[in-house]
N, CA, C and O atoms as a GROMACS GRO file, in nm:
protein
  572
    1MET      N    1  10.557  10.520   9.741
    1MET     CA    2  10.652  10.511   9.850
    1MET      C    3  10.789  10.479   9.792
    1MET      O    4  10.803  10.393   9.705
    2LYS      N    5  10.890  10.550   9.840
    2LYS     CA    6  11.026  10.529   9.792
    2LYS      C    7  11.122  10.526   9.910
    2LYS      O    8  11.103  10.596  10.010
    3VAL      N    9  11.224  10.443   9.897
    3VAL     CA   10  11.336  10.442   9.992
    3VAL      C   11  11.465  10.437   9.912
    3VAL      O   12  11.466  10.396   9.796
    4GLU      N   13  11.572  10.480   9.976
    4GLU     CA   14  11.703  10.476   9.911
    4GLU      C   15  11.802  10.412  10.007
    4GLU      O   16  11.802  10.444  10.126
    5LEU      N   17  11.885  10.322   9.956
    5LEU     CA   18  11.989  10.259  10.035
    5LEU      C   19  12.124  10.300   9.981
    5LEU      O   20  12.144  10.311   9.860
    6LYS      N   21  12.218  10.323  10.073
    6LYS     CA   22  12.354  10.361  10.036
    6LYS      C   23  12.450  10.272  10.113
    6LYS      O   24  12.439  10.257  10.235
    7ARG      N   25  12.545  10.213  10.042
    7ARG     CA   26  12.644  10.128  10.106
    7ARG      C   27  12.737  10.214  10.191
    7ARG      O   28  12.786  10.318  10.145
    8VAL      N   29  12.762  10.171  10.315
    8VAL     CA   30  12.840  10.250  10.410
    8VAL      C   31  12.984  10.200  10.421
    8VAL      O   32  13.076  10.279  10.443
    9ASP      N   33  13.005  10.070  10.405
    9ASP     CA   34  13.141  10.015  10.417
    9ASP      C   35  13.168   9.919  10.302
    9ASP      O   36  13.089   9.908  10.209
   10ASN      N   37  13.279   9.850  10.310
   10ASN     CA   38  13.314   9.755  10.204
   10ASN      C   39  13.256   9.616  10.231
   10ASN      O   40  13.289   9.521  10.160
   11ALA      N   41  13.172   9.605  10.330
   11ALA     CA   42  13.110   9.477  10.362
   11ALA      C   43  12.960   9.484  10.327
   11ALA      O   44  12.925   9.499  10.210
   12PHE      N   45  12.874   9.472  10.428
   12PHE     CA   46  12.730   9.463  10.403
   12PHE      C   47  12.648   9.569  10.476
   12PHE      O   48  12.525   9.557  10.484
   13HIS      N   49  12.712   9.672  10.528
   13HIS     CA   50  12.643   9.777  10.602
   13HIS      C   51  12.585   9.879  10.504
   13HIS      O   52  12.657   9.938  10.424
   14PHE      N   53  12.454   9.898  10.513
   14PHE     CA   54  12.384   9.996  10.431
   14PHE      C   55  12.307  10.091  10.522
   14PHE      O   56  12.267  10.055  10.632
   15GLU      N   57  12.287  10.212  10.472
   15GLU     CA   58  12.199  10.308  10.539
   15GLU      C   59  12.080  10.330  10.447
   15GLU      O   60  12.096  10.364  10.330
   16ALA      N   61  11.962  10.309  10.501
   16ALA     CA   62  11.838  10.328  10.425
   16ALA      C   63  11.768  10.454  10.474
   16ALA      O   64  11.768  10.483  10.593
   17VAL      N   65  11.709  10.528  10.380
   17VAL     CA   66  11.636  10.650  10.415
   17VAL      C   67  11.505  10.650  10.337
   17VAL      O   68  11.502  10.627  10.216
   18GLY      N   69  11.396  10.677  10.410
   18GLY     CA   70  11.266  10.689  10.347
   18GLY      C   71  11.224  10.834  10.336
   18GLY      O   72  11.306  10.924  10.353
   19ALA      N   73  11.098  10.857  10.308
   19ALA     CA   74  11.046  10.992  10.286
   19ALA      C   75  11.063  11.084  10.406
   19ALA      O   76  11.078  11.205  10.389
   20ALA      N   77  11.063  11.029  10.527
   20ALA     CA   78  11.078  11.112  10.648
   20ALA      C   79  11.222  11.157  10.669
   20ALA      O   80  11.248  11.244  10.751
   21GLY      N   81  11.316  11.098  10.594
   21GLY     CA   82  11.456  11.137  10.605
   21GLY      C   83  11.529  11.078  10.724
   21GLY      O   84  11.641  11.120  10.754
   22VAL      N   85  11.469  10.982  10.792
   22VAL     CA   86  11.531  10.921  10.909
   22VAL      C   87  11.614  10.800  10.864
   22VAL      O   88  11.561  10.708  10.804
   23PRO      N   89  11.745  10.801  10.893
   23PRO     CA   90  11.829  10.689  10.850
   23PRO      C   91  11.809  10.564  10.935
   23PRO      O   92  11.788  10.572  11.056
   24VAL      N   93  11.815  10.449  10.869
   24VAL     CA   94  11.806  10.319  10.935
   24VAL      C   95  11.926  10.237  10.887
   24VAL      O   96  11.951  10.228  10.767
   25ASN      N   97  11.999  10.179  10.980
   25ASN     CA   98  12.114  10.097  10.945
   25ASN      C   99  12.075   9.952  10.927
   25ASN      O  100  11.999   9.896  11.006
   26ILE      N  101  12.128   9.893  10.820
   26ILE     CA  102  12.102   9.754  10.786
   26ILE      C  103  12.237   9.686  10.768
   26ILE      O  104  12.328   9.743  10.708
   27ASP      N  105  12.251   9.564  10.820
   27ASP     CA  106  12.376   9.491  10.804
   27ASP      C  107  12.346   9.342  10.799
   27ASP      O  108  12.238   9.297  10.838
   28ALA      N  109  12.443   9.268  10.750
   28ALA     CA  110  12.431   9.123  10.742
   28ALA      C  111  12.484   9.059  10.870
   28ALA      O  112  12.551   9.123  10.951
   29ASN      N  113  12.453   8.933  10.885
   29ASN     CA  114  12.503   8.853  10.996
   29ASN      C  115  12.654   8.841  10.986
   29ASN      O  116  12.706   8.826  10.875
   30PRO      N  117  12.727   8.846  11.098
   30PRO     CA  118  12.873   8.830  11.093
   30PRO      C  119  12.917   8.698  11.028
   30PRO      O  120  13.028   8.690  10.976
   31GLU      N  121  12.832   8.596  11.031
   31GLU     CA  122  12.865   8.468  10.968
   31GLU      C  123  12.890   8.481  10.818
   31GLU      O  124  12.960   8.400  10.759
   32VAL      N  125  12.831   8.584  10.757
   32VAL     CA  126  12.852   8.604  10.613
   32VAL      C  127  12.933   8.730  10.584
   32VAL      O  128  12.945   8.771  10.468
   33GLY      N  129  12.988   8.791  10.690
   33GLY     CA  130  13.074   8.907  10.668
   33GLY      C  131  13.021   9.040  10.718
   33GLY      O  132  13.086   9.143  10.699
   34GLY      N  133  12.904   9.039  10.782
   34GLY     CA  134  12.851   9.162  10.839
   34GLY      C  135  12.924   9.200  10.966
   34GLY      O  136  13.003   9.122  11.019
   35ASN      N  137  12.897   9.320  11.016
   35ASN     CA  138  12.966   9.371  11.135
   35ASN      C  139  12.871   9.411  11.248
   35ASN      O  140  12.911   9.486  11.338
   36ASN      N  141  12.748   9.365  11.246
   36ASN     CA  142  12.649   9.403  11.348
   36ASN      C  143  12.629   9.554  11.356
   36ASN      O  144  12.607   9.608  11.464
   37ALA      N  145  12.639   9.622  11.243
   37ALA     CA  146  12.623   9.768  11.240
   37ALA      C  147  12.478   9.810  11.214
   37ALA      O  148  12.449   9.930  11.204
   38GLY      N  149  12.389   9.715  11.204
   38GLY     CA  150  12.249   9.746  11.180
   38GLY      C  151  12.162   9.623  11.194
   38GLY      O  152  12.212   9.513  11.217
   39ALA      N  153  12.034   9.643  11.179
   39ALA     CA  154  11.939   9.533  11.187
   39ALA      C  155  11.948   9.447  11.061
   39ALA      O  156  11.984   9.495  10.954
   40ARG      N  157  11.916   9.321  11.075
   40ARG     CA  158  11.907   9.231  10.960
   40ARG      C  159  11.776   9.262  10.886
   40ARG      O  160  11.679   9.305  10.949
   41PRO      N  161  11.771   9.240  10.756
   41PRO     CA  162  11.648   9.268  10.682
   41PRO      C  163  11.525   9.195  10.736
   41PRO      O  164  11.417   9.253  10.741
   42MET      N  165  11.540   9.068  10.775
   42MET     CA  166  11.423   8.995  10.826
   42MET      C  167  11.381   9.045  10.965
   42MET      O  168  11.263   9.039  10.999
   43GLU      N  169  11.476   9.095  11.044
   43GLU     CA  170  11.439   9.160  11.170
   43GLU      C  171  11.357   9.285  11.141
   43GLU      O  172  11.261   9.315  11.212
   44MET      N  173  11.396   9.356  11.037
   44MET     CA  174  11.323   9.478  11.002
   44MET      C  175  11.179   9.449  10.960
   44MET      O  176  11.090   9.531  10.982
   45ILE      N  177  11.157   9.333  10.901
   45ILE     CA  178  11.020   9.295  10.866
   45ILE      C  179  10.938   9.278  10.993
   45ILE      O  180  10.824   9.326  11.000
   46LEU      N  181  10.994   9.211  11.094
   46LEU     CA  182  10.922   9.196  11.220
   46LEU      C  183  10.905   9.331  11.289
   46LEU      O  184  10.801   9.356  11.351
   47MET      N  185  11.006   9.418  11.279
   47MET     CA  186  10.992   9.553  11.334
   47MET      C  187  10.880   9.628  11.263
   47MET      O  188  10.804   9.701  11.327
   48GLY      N  189  10.870   9.611  11.132
   48GLY     CA  190  10.763   9.675  11.056
   48GLY      C  191  10.626   9.624  11.098
   48GLY      O  192  10.531   9.701  11.108
   49LEU      N  193  10.617   9.494  11.124
   49LEU     CA  194  10.492   9.436  11.173
   49LEU      C  195  10.455   9.497  11.308
   49LEU      O  196  10.341   9.539  11.330
   50GLY      N  197  10.552   9.503  11.397
   50GLY     CA  198  10.527   9.563  11.529
   50GLY      C  199  10.489   9.709  11.519
   50GLY      O  200  10.395   9.754  11.585
   51GLY      N  201  10.562   9.783  11.437
   51GLY     CA  202  10.534   9.926  11.422
   51GLY      C  203  10.398   9.952  11.361
   51GLY      O  204  10.325  10.041  11.405
   52CYS      N  205  10.364   9.875  11.259
   52CYS     CA  206  10.235   9.891  11.192
   52CYS      C  207  10.120   9.866  11.289
   52CYS      O  208  10.027   9.946  11.299
   53SER      N  209  10.126   9.754  11.361
   53SER     CA  210  10.017   9.724  11.454
   53SER      C  211  10.018   9.818  11.574
   53SER      O  212   9.911   9.853  11.625
   54ALA      N  213  10.136   9.861  11.620
   54ALA     CA  214  10.142   9.955  11.733
   54ALA      C  215  10.073  10.087  11.699
   54ALA      O  216  10.000  10.142  11.781
   55ILE      N  217  10.097  10.136  11.579
   55ILE     CA  218  10.034  10.262  11.538
   55ILE      C  219   9.883  10.245  11.527
   55ILE      O  220   9.807  10.330  11.574
   56ASP      N  221   9.839  10.135  11.465
   56ASP     CA  222   9.695  10.108  11.455
   56ASP      C  223   9.630  10.103  11.593
   56ASP      O  224   9.531  10.171  11.619
   57ILE      N  225   9.687  10.021  11.681
   57ILE     CA  226   9.629  10.000  11.814
   57ILE      C  227   9.626  10.129  11.894
   57ILE      O  228   9.526  10.161  11.958
   58THR      N  229   9.736  10.203  11.890
   58THR     CA  230   9.742  10.331  11.962
   58THR      C  231   9.637  10.428  11.910
   58THR      O  232   9.568  10.493  11.988
   59LEU      N  233   9.625  10.437  11.778
   59LEU     CA  234   9.526  10.527  11.718
   59LEU      C  235   9.384  10.488  11.759
   59LEU      O  236   9.304  10.574  11.796
   60ILE      N  237   9.352  10.359  11.751
   60ILE     CA  238   9.218  10.312  11.786
   60ILE      C  239   9.188  10.340  11.933
   60ILE      O  240   9.080  10.390  11.966
   61LEU      N  241   9.282  10.308  12.021
   61LEU     CA  242   9.259  10.328  12.164
   61LEU      C  243   9.252  10.476  12.202
   61LEU      O  244   9.176  10.514  12.291
   62LYS      N  245   9.329  10.561  12.134
   62LYS     CA  246   9.320  10.706  12.160
   62LYS      C  247   9.181  10.757  12.122
   62LYS      O  248   9.122  10.838  12.194
   63LYS      N  249   9.129  10.710  12.009
   63LYS     CA  250   8.995  10.753  11.966
   63LYS      C  251   8.889  10.710  12.067
   63LYS      O  252   8.785  10.775  12.081
   64GLN      N  253   8.916  10.600  12.139
   64GLN     CA  254   8.822  10.551  12.239
   64GLN      C  255   8.853  10.607  12.378
   64GLN      O  256   8.799  10.560  12.479
   65LYS      N  257   8.940  10.707  12.383
   65LYS     CA  258   8.976  10.775  12.508
   65LYS      C  259   9.037  10.681  12.612
   65LYS      O  260   9.017  10.697  12.732
   66GLN      N  261   9.113  10.581  12.564
   66GLN     CA  262   9.184  10.489  12.652
   66GLN      C  263   9.322  10.547  12.682
   66GLN      O  264   9.390  10.597  12.592
   67GLU      N  265   9.364  10.540  12.806
   67GLU     CA  266   9.491  10.599  12.850
   67GLU      C  267   9.601  10.493  12.851
   67GLU      O  268   9.603  10.404  12.936
   68ILE      N  269   9.695  10.504  12.755
   68ILE     CA  270   9.810  10.414  12.748
   68ILE      C  271   9.928  10.484  12.814
   68ILE      O  272   9.969  10.592  12.771
   69THR      N  273   9.983  10.422  12.919
   69THR     CA  274  10.101  10.480  12.984
   69THR      C  275  10.230  10.409  12.942
   69THR      O  276  10.338  10.466  12.954
   70ASP      N  277  10.219  10.287  12.893
   70ASP     CA  278  10.335  10.214  12.842
   70ASP      C  279  10.283  10.111  12.742
   70ASP      O  280  10.176  10.054  12.760
   71PHE      N  281  10.362  10.087  12.637
   71PHE     CA  282  10.321   9.993  12.534
   71PHE      C  283  10.447   9.929  12.477
   71PHE      O  284  10.532   9.996  12.419
   72ARG      N  285  10.457   9.798  12.495
   72ARG     CA  286  10.572   9.723  12.443
   72ARG      C  287  10.519   9.604  12.364
   72ARG      O  288  10.416   9.546  12.397
   73ILE      N  289  10.593   9.569  12.260
   73ILE     CA  290  10.553   9.456  12.176
   73ILE      C  291  10.673   9.364  12.163
   73ILE      O  292  10.784   9.407  12.130
   74HIS      N  293  10.650   9.235  12.189
   74HIS     CA  294  10.754   9.134  12.176
   74HIS      C  295  10.712   9.040  12.063
   74HIS      O  296  10.601   8.986  12.064
   75ILE      N  297  10.800   9.021  11.966
   75ILE     CA  298  10.766   8.939  11.849
   75ILE      C  299  10.872   8.832  11.829
   75ILE      O  300  10.992   8.861  11.830
   76ASP      N  301  10.827   8.708  11.811
   76ASP     CA  302  10.915   8.596  11.776
   76ASP      C  303  10.869   8.541  11.643
   76ASP      O  304  10.750   8.516  11.623
   77GLY      N  305  10.963   8.521  11.553
   77GLY     CA  306  10.929   8.467  11.422
   77GLY      C  307  11.013   8.345  11.388
   77GLY      O  308  11.133   8.343  11.413
   78ASP      N  309  10.948   8.244  11.332
   78ASP     CA  310  11.018   8.124  11.283
   78ASP      C  311  11.019   8.128  11.132
   78ASP      O  312  10.921   8.163  11.068
   79ARG      N  313  11.134   8.090  11.077
   79ARG     CA  314  11.148   8.088  10.932
   79ARG      C  315  11.160   7.945  10.882
   79ARG      O  316  11.199   7.854  10.955
   80GLU      N  317  11.125   7.926  10.756
   80GLU     CA  318  11.131   7.795  10.693
   80GLU      C  319  11.276   7.745  10.699
   80GLU      O  320  11.365   7.806  10.641
   81PRO      N  321  11.300   7.634  10.770
   81PRO     CA  322  11.438   7.584  10.779
   81PRO      C  323  11.485   7.524  10.647
   81PRO      O  324  11.407   7.464  10.573
   82ASN      N  325  11.611   7.540  10.619
   82ASN     CA  326  11.675   7.482  10.500
   82ASN      C  327  11.605   7.519  10.370
   82ASN      O  328  11.599   7.438  10.278
   83ALA      N  329  11.553   7.640  10.363
   83ALA     CA  330  11.484   7.684  10.242
   83ALA      C  331  11.542   7.816  10.195
   83ALA      O  332  11.590   7.897  10.275
   84THR      N  333  11.537   7.835  10.065
   84THR     CA  334  11.576   7.963  10.006
   84THR      C  335  11.465   8.003   9.910
   84THR      O  336  11.440   7.932   9.813
   85PRO      N  337  11.398   8.114   9.935
   85PRO     CA  338  11.414   8.204  10.049
   85PRO      C  339  11.355   8.142  10.176
   85PRO      O  340  11.264   8.059  10.170
   86ALA      N  341  11.408   8.184  10.290
   86ALA     CA  342  11.362   8.134  10.420
   86ALA      C  343  11.256   8.230  10.475
   86ALA      O  344  11.285   8.317  10.558
   87VAL      N  345  11.133   8.213  10.428
   87VAL     CA  346  11.024   8.303  10.466
   87VAL      C  347  10.975   8.271  10.607
   87VAL      O  348  11.000   8.162  10.660
   88PHE      N  349  10.906   8.367  10.668
   88PHE     CA  350  10.846   8.342  10.798
   88PHE      C  351  10.729   8.245  10.782
   88PHE      O  352  10.648   8.257  10.689
   89THR      N  353  10.722   8.147  10.873
   89THR     CA  354  10.613   8.050  10.871
   89THR      C  355  10.525   8.060  10.995
   89THR      O  356  10.409   8.019  10.993
   90ASN      N  357  10.580   8.113  11.103
   90ASN     CA  358  10.506   8.126  11.228
   90ASN      C  359  10.555   8.250  11.300
   90ASN      O  360  10.675   8.268  11.320
   91ILE      N  361  10.462   8.336  11.340
   91ILE     CA  362  10.497   8.459  11.411
   91ILE      C  363  10.407   8.471  11.533
   91ILE      O  364  10.284   8.460  11.523
   92ARG      N  365  10.470   8.493  11.648
   92ARG     CA  366  10.398   8.510  11.773
   92ARG      C  367  10.424   8.651  11.827
   92ARG      O  368  10.539   8.694  11.838
   93ILE      N  369  10.316   8.721  11.859
   93ILE     CA  370  10.326   8.859  11.907
   93ILE      C  371  10.267   8.865  12.048
   93ILE      O  372  10.163   8.807  12.076
   94HIS      N  373  10.337   8.937  12.136
   94HIS     CA  374  10.279   8.966  12.268
   94HIS      C  375  10.275   9.117  12.284
   94HIS      O  376  10.378   9.185  12.278
   95TYR      N  377  10.155   9.169  12.306
   95TYR     CA  378  10.134   9.311  12.330
   95TYR      C  379  10.125   9.332  12.481
   95TYR      O  380  10.038   9.274  12.547
   96ALA      N  381  10.213   9.413  12.536
   96ALA     CA  382  10.212   9.443  12.680
   96ALA      C  383  10.178   9.591  12.697
   96ALA      O  384  10.261   9.678  12.670
   97LEU      N  385  10.057   9.617  12.741
   97LEU     CA  386  10.011   9.755  12.759
   97LEU      C  387   9.992   9.785  12.906
   97LEU      O  388   9.960   9.697  12.986
   98SER      N  389  10.010   9.910  12.941
   98SER     CA  390   9.982   9.958  13.076
   98SER      C  391   9.898  10.084  13.065
   98SER      O  392   9.906  10.158  12.967
   99GLY      N  393   9.819  10.107  13.168
   99GLY     CA  394   9.737  10.227  13.172
   99GLY      C  395   9.596  10.196  13.219
   99GLY      O  396   9.566  10.084  13.261
  100ASN      N  397   9.512  10.295  13.210
  100ASN     CA  398   9.371  10.280  13.244
  100ASN      C  399   9.300  10.232  13.118
  100ASN      O  400   9.249  10.312  13.040
  101LEU      N  401   9.296  10.099  13.100
  101LEU     CA  402   9.253  10.039  12.974
  101LEU      C  403   9.142   9.937  12.996
  101LEU      O  404   9.146   9.858  13.090
  102ASP      N  405   9.044   9.940  12.908
  102ASP     CA  406   8.936   9.843  12.908
  102ASP      C  407   8.981   9.722  12.826
  102ASP      O  408   9.020   9.735  12.710
  103GLU      N  409   8.975   9.604  12.887
  103GLU     CA  410   9.023   9.481  12.824
  103GLU      C  411   8.957   9.455  12.689
  103GLU      O  412   9.026   9.420  12.593
  104GLN      N  413   8.826   9.471  12.680
  104GLN     CA  414   8.755   9.445  12.554
  104GLN      C  415   8.795   9.544  12.445
  104GLN      O  416   8.803   9.507  12.328
  105LYS      N  417   8.819   9.669  12.483
  105LYS     CA  418   8.860   9.769  12.384
  105LYS      C  419   9.001   9.739  12.333
  105LYS      O  420   9.029   9.758  12.215
  106VAL      N  421   9.088   9.693  12.421
  106VAL     CA  422   9.224   9.657  12.378
  106VAL      C  423   9.217   9.539  12.282
  106VAL      O  424   9.280   9.541  12.177
  107LYS      N  425   9.141   9.436  12.318
  107LYS     CA  426   9.129   9.318  12.231
  107LYS      C  427   9.072   9.357  12.095
  107LYS      O  428   9.121   9.311  11.992
  108ARG      N  429   8.971   9.439  12.096
  108ARG     CA  430   8.909   9.483  11.970
  108ARG      C  431   9.008   9.563  11.886
  108ARG      O  432   9.012   9.547  11.764
  109ALA      N  433   9.087   9.649  11.948
  109ALA     CA  434   9.186   9.728  11.875
  109ALA      C  435   9.291   9.637  11.812
  109ALA      O  436   9.331   9.658  11.697
  110ILE      N  437   9.336   9.536  11.886
  110ILE     CA  438   9.435   9.442  11.832
  110ILE      C  439   9.373   9.365  11.716
  110ILE      O  440   9.436   9.351  11.610
  111ASP      N  441   9.251   9.315  11.734
  111ASP     CA  442   9.185   9.240  11.627
  111ASP      C  443   9.168   9.325  11.501
  111ASP      O  444   9.190   9.277  11.390
  112LEU      N  445   9.128   9.451  11.517
  112LEU     CA  446   9.112   9.538  11.401
  112LEU      C  447   9.244   9.559  11.329
  112LEU      O  448   9.250   9.557  11.206
  113SER      N  449   9.350   9.578  11.404
  113SER     CA  450   9.481   9.594  11.342
  113SER      C  451   9.520   9.468  11.266
  113SER      O  452   9.559   9.474  11.150
  114MET      N  453   9.509   9.353  11.333
  114MET     CA  454   9.555   9.228  11.274
  114MET      C  455   9.469   9.183  11.155
  114MET      O  456   9.520   9.127  11.059
  115ASP      N  457   9.340   9.207  11.162
  115ASP     CA  458   9.248   9.155  11.061
  115ASP      C  459   9.210   9.254  10.952
  115ASP      O  460   9.164   9.214  10.844
  116LYS      N  461   9.228   9.386  10.978
  116LYS     CA  462   9.175   9.483  10.883
  116LYS      C  463   9.276   9.590  10.840
  116LYS      O  464   9.287   9.619  10.721
  117TYR      N  465   9.348   9.649  10.933
  117TYR     CA  466   9.424   9.770  10.902
  117TYR      C  467   9.573   9.751  10.870
  117TYR      O  468   9.625   9.823  10.785
  118CYS      N  469   9.640   9.660  10.934
  118CYS     CA  470   9.787   9.651  10.922
  118CYS      C  471   9.828   9.585  10.790
  118CYS      O  472   9.806   9.465  10.769
  119SER      N  473   9.886   9.664  10.702
  119SER     CA  474   9.930   9.613  10.571
  119SER      C  475  10.041   9.510  10.584
  119SER      O  476  10.047   9.416  10.504
  120VAL      N  477  10.128   9.526  10.682
  120VAL     CA  478  10.237   9.430  10.701
  120VAL      C  479  10.180   9.293  10.739
  120VAL      O  480  10.229   9.190  10.692
  121THR      N  481  10.079   9.292  10.824
  121THR     CA  482  10.014   9.166  10.859
  121THR      C  483   9.954   9.100  10.735
  121THR      O  484   9.966   8.979  10.717
  122ALA      N  485   9.890   9.178  10.651
  122ALA     CA  486   9.830   9.124  10.529
  122ALA      C  487   9.935   9.058  10.440
  122ALA      O  488   9.909   8.953  10.380
  123ILE      N  489  10.053   9.117  10.432
  123ILE     CA  490  10.161   9.059  10.351
  123ILE      C  491  10.212   8.931  10.415
  123ILE      O  492  10.224   8.828  10.348
  124LEU      N  493  10.242   8.936  10.545
  124LEU     CA  494  10.300   8.820  10.613
  124LEU      C  495  10.202   8.704  10.626
  124LEU      O  496  10.244   8.589  10.633
  125ASN      N  497  10.072   8.733  10.628
  125ASN     CA  498   9.972   8.625  10.635
  125ASN      C  499   9.979   8.531  10.516
  125ASN      O  500   9.926   8.420  10.522
  126LYS      N  501  10.043   8.572  10.409
  126LYS     CA  502  10.053   8.487  10.289
  126LYS      C  503  10.143   8.366  10.313
  126LYS      O  504  10.127   8.263  10.248
  127THR      N  505  10.240   8.378  10.407
  127THR     CA  506  10.332   8.267  10.433
  127THR      C  507  10.335   8.223  10.579
  127THR      O  508  10.382   8.113  10.608
  128ALA      N  509  10.286   8.306  10.670
  128ALA     CA  510  10.302   8.277  10.812
  128ALA      C  511  10.170   8.269  10.887
  128ALA      O  512  10.074   8.339  10.855
  129GLN      N  513  10.168   8.183  10.986
  129GLN     CA  514  10.059   8.179  11.083
  129GLN      C  515  10.094   8.283  11.189
  129GLN      O  516  10.198   8.273  11.254
  130ILE      N  517  10.009   8.383  11.208
  130ILE     CA  518  10.036   8.490  11.303
  130ILE      C  519   9.938   8.479  11.419
  130ILE      O  520   9.816   8.476  11.399
  131SER      N  521   9.992   8.473  11.540
  131SER     CA  522   9.907   8.466  11.659
  131SER      C  523   9.951   8.573  11.758
  131SER      O  524  10.062   8.626  11.749
  132TYR      N  525   9.863   8.605  11.852
  132TYR     CA  526   9.900   8.706  11.951
  132TYR      C  527   9.844   8.674  12.088
  132TYR      O  528   9.745   8.602  12.103
  133THR      N  529   9.910   8.729  12.187
  133THR     CA  530   9.862   8.734  12.325
  133THR      C  531   9.876   8.878  12.370
  133THR      O  532   9.944   8.958  12.305
  134PHE      N  533   9.811   8.912  12.481
  134PHE     CA  534   9.832   9.047  12.534
  134PHE      C  535   9.814   9.049  12.684
  134PHE      O  536   9.751   8.962  12.744
  135SER      N  537   9.871   9.152  12.743
  135SER     CA  538   9.857   9.174  12.887
  135SER      C  539   9.828   9.322  12.910
  135SER      O  540   9.869   9.408  12.832
  136ILE      N  541   9.758   9.348  13.019
  136ILE     CA  542   9.729   9.485  13.061
  136ILE      C  543   9.779   9.499  13.204
  136ILE      O  544   9.739   9.422  13.292
  137ASN      N  545   9.866   9.596  13.226
  137ASN     CA  546   9.925   9.618  13.358
  137ASN      C  547   9.987   9.489  13.413
  137ASN      O  548   9.969   9.456  13.530
  138ALA      N  549  10.060   9.419  13.327
  138ALA     CA  550  10.133   9.296  13.359
  138ALA      C  551  10.044   9.177  13.395
  138ALA      O  552  10.093   9.079  13.452
  139VAL      N  553   9.915   9.184  13.363
  139VAL     CA  554   9.824   9.072  13.387
  139VAL      C  555   9.783   9.017  13.250
  139VAL      O  556   9.725   9.088  13.168
  140SER      N  557   9.813   8.888  13.227
  140SER     CA  558   9.778   8.826  13.100
  140SER      C  559   9.627   8.819  13.084
  140SER      O  560   9.553   8.796  13.179
  141VAL      N  561   9.583   8.840  12.961
  141VAL     CA  562   9.441   8.837  12.928
  141VAL      C  563   9.417   8.721  12.833
  141VAL      O  564   9.495   8.700  12.740
  142GLU      N  565   9.310   8.646  12.856
  142GLU     CA  566   9.275   8.535  12.766
  142GLU      C  567   9.232   8.590  12.631
  142GLU      O  568   9.155   8.685  12.622
  143VAL      N  569   9.283   8.528  12.525
  143VAL     CA  570   9.249   8.571  12.389
  143VAL      C  571   9.142   8.479  12.333
  143VAL      O  572   9.098   8.497  12.219
   0.00000   0.00000   0.00000
């Protein structure tokens, strides 16, 4: 796997491109001179976690003939305060799915992603406690 980053301005704005050729903008916080022209690198890690598990879960549920009409993921991450590097120590994920979905199949798909398939989860588990909740058609489900 390869990616390439190219500096876009005289500050901290970079454009990253991977094998698919889709550009992603990255920038620093304005407190250190960034211009809000892209996502922060640590935000991108949480986005990668969400994307990785979303693809796993969608793939598993499609194979089980589950109909997903909407799928949103909300992720909150806490980082080690006053530390360098400030790694994630606690990550909370909420999966909000809609459609004609079986609760047990959704839970099983999430568990398989979190415990077996998602490489980003495997990396983040080294420093962070990762937990999740989920809802189906706006109704919270006990985990």
